[in-house]
N, C-alpha and C positions, 0 to 999 in steps of 0.2 A: 783279700785286698785291703790295704790300709785306707781309712776314710780320708778323703781329700778335704783339707782345711785351708782357708785363706791366709792365716797367720800361724806360724810355728817357730819354735826355737827360743832363743834367749830374748827376753824383753829388752835388755840393754843393747842387743845387736840389731834390733829393728831399724830399718831405714827411717829417716825423718818423714818421708812420705807415708810409710805404713803407720807410723805412730800417729800422724795427723789424721789418717783415715779412721783409725780407731777412736780418736778423740772427737772428730767432727763427723757424725754419722748421718747428718741431715741430708736427705737426697733432693730436697727442694720439690717444688710442684712444677711439672712440665707446663710450658706456655699454652699448649693446646688444652690441657685440663683447666688451667686458670681461666682461659677465655670462655670455655664452654660452661664452667660452673657459674661464672658471672653473668653469662647470657641467660642461663636458667633462672637465676635469682631475679634478674631484671624483668623477665617476662612474667614471673609469678607476682612481682610487685605491681606490674601494670595490669595483669589480667585475672589475678586471683585464682579461684578454684578451677576455672577453665584451663589455665596453664598447668596447674598441678596435675589434673587428670590427663592432659595431653602428654606431659613428660613421663607420667607413670606408665602409660601405654607404650611409649617409645622406648624408654630406658629399662623398665622392669618387665616389659612384655607380658603384662597381665591386664585384664579388664578391671579397672578400679571399681570397688564397691563403695559403700559409704565411707567418707573420710574419717568420721568419728565412729569408732567401733562401738556397737551397742553394748550397754552395761551388762545385759544378760548374756551376751557372747563371751565377755570377759569372765564373768562368774562361772559360766559353763566350763571354761578351760580349766579352772581350778578343780572342779568336780571330776574332770576327766583325768587328772594327774594320777598316776600310780601312787599308792600310799607311801612307799619309801621315798619317792621323789618329792612329794608334798612335805614329808617330814624333814628331808634334807634342806629344802628351800626355806622352810620356816626356822630351822635351826640357824642357818646362815643369816637370815633376816634378824633374828634375835641377837646374835653376836654383833652384827654390824650396828644395830641400834644401840646396844650397850656401850660399845666403844665410842661411837660418835656422840652419844649423850655425855660421856665423860670428857670429851674434847670440845664441847659446845662453848662458843665464845661467851665471855662474861663482862659485865660492866667494870670499867677501870676508873677509879676516882683518885684525884691527886690535888693537893693544895700546894701550888708552886711558891706562894708566899702568903702571909696572913691575909685573909679576906679574898683571896683569888682561888676559886675552886673550879677545877676542870673535870669533866666526866666524858669518857668515850663509851658510847652506848651502841650495842649491836642491834640492828633492826632487820628482820627477814626480808629478802627480796620477795616481792609479791607474787610474781608469775614466773614459773620455771618450766623448762622442757628438758627431758632426758632423752637423748638420741640413742637408740639401741640398734646396732648394725644388723643387716641381713647378709645375704650373699653366700659365702662358703658355709656358714653355720649361723645359728641363732645363739644369743648369749643372755640367758635370763639372769646370770650372775651380775652382768653389767647393769641391768635394770635395778636390781637391789642396791647396787653400789651407788647409783645416781639418785634414786627416789628417796631412800631412807634418810640420808643426811639432810636432804631438802625438807623432809617432813619434820625431822628433829629440830631443824632451824626455825620452823614455824611458817614456812612459805604458804601463802593462801591457796595457791593453785599449782599443782605439779602434774604435768602431762608426760606421757611416754609416747615417743614417735618412732615408728619402725616400719620398714618396707613391707608391703603386702605380699603374701604368697599367692599361689595359683588360684586360691579360693577368695582372694580379695582382702584378706586380713592377715596380720602377722601370725606366726605359728603359736600353737597353744602354750609352749613354755614361756614365751614372752608375755602373753596375755596373763597367764597365771602368776608370773613373778610381779607384774604390775599390780595385780589385785592384792597379793600378799604384802607388797611393800606399801600399799595405801595410795597409789596413784589416783588422781581425780578423773582422768580420762586417758584414752589411748587413741592416737591417730594412725591410720593405716596408710602412711606415706613415708617415703624414704628419699635418700639422695639429696642433691642440692636443692631440689624443689621443696623438700620438707623444711630445709633451713630457711629458704626464702619465705615460705608461708609463715614460719614462726617469727621471722624478723619483721615482716611487713603486715602480717595478718591477711586473712582472706574472708570470704563470706562464711566459712565454717571453721576456720582455724584462728583462734585468738592469738594476737601478737603477745610475745612474752618479754620478760625483762632480762632473762639469762638462759643461755643454751649450753648444756654440758653433754659429755659423752663422746666416745671414740667413733670414728668413721673413716671411710676411704679418702683418697686425695680430693675427690669432688666435694665431699662433705666438709673437709678441712678448709678448702678454699672458699666454699660458700659461707662458712662461719666467719672467715676473715672479711668477706664482702659485706656482711651485715654488722660487723663489730662497731661501726660508728653509731648504730642504733641500739644494739643489744649487747649485754655482757656475755663473754664466752670464756670457756676454760682454756688451758694451754693447748697448743697444737699437739696432735697425737700422731705417732708414727709406728712402724713395726715394733713388735715386742723385743726386749733385750734382757740378757742375763750376763752378769759377771760373777763367776764362782771363784773364790780364793781357797786354795787347797794346800795341804801339807802332808807330811808322812803319817799323820794321825787320821787323815780323812778316809771315809769309806768310799773307795773309788767307784764301786758299782753304783752306789747311791748318787754320787756326783754325775756319773754318766747318764743316769736316768733323768735327773733334774735338767741336764743340758738338752736332752732329747725332748723333754716335755715342753720347753720353751721354743725349741726349733720347730716343733710340729705346728705352731701357730701359722707360720708364714714363711715362704721362701726368702723373704727379705729380712727375716729376723737376724739379730746379732747375738751370738752365743759364744762366750769366751771363758776359758778357765785359765787362771793364773796360778801356777804352782810355785809355792815357796820351797825351793829345792833345786833339783838338777835335771839334766836331760833324761836320766833313767826313770825318774818319777813321771816325767812328762810322757815318756814312751808307754809306761804301764797304764796311765790314764787313757791315752789314745787307743791302746789295745782294747780296753774295756768299752770304750765308746764305739769303736769299730764293730765289736761283737754285738752290742746292743742295737746299733742302727740297722744291722743286717736283719733283725727281726721286727723292726718298727712298722706298725700298720700304716703310718703316713710317711714311709721311708723316702719317697721321692721329694716331698716337701722338706724333710729333715736334711737330706743330702744337699739339696739346693741351698738351704740356709748356711750350712757349714762351708760349702764351696764359696759362697758369696761373701760372707762376713763372719765366719767362725774361726776359732783359734784355740790352741793349747800352747801356752807360753810358760816360761819359767824365769824366776828371779831369785837371787840368793838370800834376800833379807826381808824381814817383816816390814821394815821401814819403806823399802822400795815398793812392796805390795800395797801398803797404805797410800803412798804417794800416787801410784797409778790408779787406784780405785777412786781417789778424789779427782784425778784428772779425767778419768773415763766417765764419771757421773752416770752410773747405770740406772736404768729403770728398776731392775731387781738386782740386788747385791746379796749373794749367798756366801756367808762365812762358814765354810764346811770343815772347820778345824775343831779339835778338842778344846783348845784354849782360845775360843772365839771372842770372849769379852774384852781382853786387852787389845785384840785386833780391832774390834769395833770402836774402841775408845779413840783411835786415831783416824777415823773415817767420818766425815760429816757431809758428804755430797753423794746422794743417791735418792731415788724415788722412795724405795723401801729397802730396809736392811733386814736380812733373815740371819739371826745370830745362832750358830751351832748347826751341826749336820742334820738334826731331826727337825729343824725349823724349815720345813719344805716350803718352797715358793708356791706350790700348788695349794697349800693350806691358806696362804694369803690370797690366792686367786679366788677362792670360794668361801671358806668357812671360818677362818680365825676371827674375822671382824674388822680387820684393817681394810682400807679401800684399795682396790686394784686399778683404779683409773689414775695412772701415774705418768710423770713426764718422761719422754723418750728423747733419743737423738742428742743426748748430752744436755738437755734443757733442765735437768735437775740442778744445774748450776744456778738457775734463775727462777724456776717454778717449783711448786709443791704439788703433791697429789691432791685429789679431790677430798674434801672434808666438809664438816659442818660450816666452817668459816667461809667456804666458797659461796654459800647461800645467804650471807648477811651483808649489809652495808653498815658502815660505821659512821655515826654522827657524834661530833664533839659538842658538848654543852659547856658554856663558860658562865660563871657567876662571879661578879666583882662587886663587893659592897662599897658603900660611898667612901669610907676611909681608905680602902685600897685604891679606889679610883683616883683619889687625890694624890696618893703616893706614886701612882703610875703616870700621871698626866705629864709631868715635866719631861721625863726622858722620852715618852712617846711623842710629844710635840717636837723635841729635838730631832728624833729620827725622821719624822715626817718632813721637817724643814730640809734636812739633808737630801731627802729623796724628791723634794720639789712639789709637795702636796699641801698647799696652804689650808685646804678644807679639812684634811686629816689633822693638821696642827690645831685648828680652831676647835674641832670636836674633842681633842684631848684637853686643851687648855680650859674648857668650860668646867672641868672637874677639879681644878686646882684648889678651890676653896672647900674645906671640909664642911662648911656650914650650909652648903646647898642641900 
């Protein structure tokens, strides 16, 4: 039986409605989720730890232990790691740190005219929290991706926040990753109540200046609810992949890549765009069908392909590049032998994986790039998580007395036009170089 996909056939033959569905993948947040998340945040703001514990019992269905996980429990989780897992996490951490140090923001200095010197200086955000989801699975890789750039940026305090398991603390892989990444503390709370605690502070949770990390709809809405007080990263949705394929592409490898992203979530969006014809599309679909039949998370994979999956074709490279920029994928895989010129025409994606062997899963875990990326087409406006996420920019201006005299007349003129006599007077006082 052929795998059921939401989008098939020629890209150019897609209806306007289907093309818009592919472009605008945001599902929005249901009204009931929005109301409940904001209710949770409001009660945490008013009642502190009492509300946090009450919501943890009700929503996570566990008896909460200490909100702050004891440091010895965190270190013990590292010691319990199997040696190969410890080695892999540390290798990932090293690569993530190396890349993010290379990308660290630097001071920019510019003399706009003689005697007028401007500097833009990055300063680390003081207090940061990294949310690590629970639920279907734990994601120690997301802990590394959030904590390490913050530490590289020089943040004074970096906390990890993650839902407790049945024993009242997050699972060992989360705790171990927090220790390896250098987190300063771990909080055993999750959901909207965790975001409320981080935004407003409680008796045991210190309010932070920025919250990052993926989460479910309740977490996303809670972050929006505290965004007037705390910096947040971009909204996160279900994972996405757009793979561009041609006759040189290893179709089995492409099928495996598509399944790897589809297995995340039944709401994932996974699309292959073939530069070619219907026959090449059919061959890829056959490989995909065969591979899905043996997939361990086959039910989730099939649901993702039914809901928002596709294998489409277009005759030209230019059309594929145009669609990729329009689609603005979280992950864009260029699975062709001549991927470099293809990449040259694409500038809108969370992360681009250039060439068939540049597997997206390497970026998910080990290559060093950040996997916290914009989804739902938001790569048109947002970037992925990076060291720059954890700094604030301050502009310093230095004007010597001779430059002040040269600037004063035109500044006074512009102040007069805008109707600010005090501004005009402040400028005019520097008109004489002899001051």
